C-alpha positions in Angstrom: 5.3 -19.8 -0.9 6.8 -20.2 3.0 4.7 -19.7 5.9 5.2 -19.5 9.2 3.5 -18.3 12.5 5.5 -16.2 15.0 4.0 -17.6 18.1 5.5 -15.2 20.6 3.3 -12.9 18.5 0.3 -15.1 18.2 -2.9 -14.1 20.2 -5.4 -16.5 19.0 -7.7 -14.1 17.2 -8.5 -16.6 14.4 -8.6 -14.3 11.1 -6.3 -16.5 9.7 -8.3 -19.7 10.5 -11.3 -18.1 8.8 -9.7 -16.8 5.7 -7.9 -19.8 5.4 -8.5 -23.4 7.1 -6.6 -25.6 5.1 -3.8 -23.4 5.9 -4.0 -22.6 9.7 -5.5 -24.2 12.7 -5.1 -23.9 16.7 -2.8 -25.9 18.8 -3.9 -26.5 22.2 -2.4 -23.4 23.5 -4.7 -21.3 20.9 -1.7 -20.5 19.0 -2.2 -20.3 15.1 -0.2 -23.4 13.6 0.4 -24.0 9.6 -1.0 -26.9 8.1 -0.8 -26.6 4.1 0.4 -23.6 2.3 -0.2 -24.9 -1.1 -4.2 -25.6 -0.3 -5.0 -22.1 -1.0 -3.9 -19.9 -4.0 -1.0 -16.8 -2.9 -3.7 -14.3 -2.8 -5.8 -16.1 -0.1 -2.7 -16.7 1.5 -1.4 -13.0 1.8 -4.8 -12.2 2.8 -5.0 -14.4 5.6 -1.3 -13.1 6.9 -2.7 -9.4 6.4 -5.7 -10.4 8.6 -3.5 -11.1 11.5 -3.7 -7.8 13.8 -0.5 -8.7 15.6 1.4 -9.3 12.4 2.3 -12.7 13.4 2.4 -14.6 9.9 5.6 -14.3 8.2 5.1 -15.0 4.4 8.2 -15.5 2.1 8.5 -16.4 -1.5 10.2 -19.5 -2.2 13.6 -17.8 -2.7 13.6 -16.5 1.2 12.4 -12.8 0.0 10.0 -11.9 2.7 6.6 -10.8 1.3 4.7 -9.9 4.3 4.8 -8.1 6.7 
């Protein structure tokens, strides 16, 4: 899976970091950044994305098809 964060939408709530701390962390602007999406299974990755109140986490499969949002 491919994961990215739309920095304009991210408001730094931190749900993604709580769900998947090996995948997401905050930078100096309190915005989520992606570390290692392969460090968790796909279900946890999707849960982390779905937990974002701003839908700032974009998840695609390996062929580039949008899985979330």
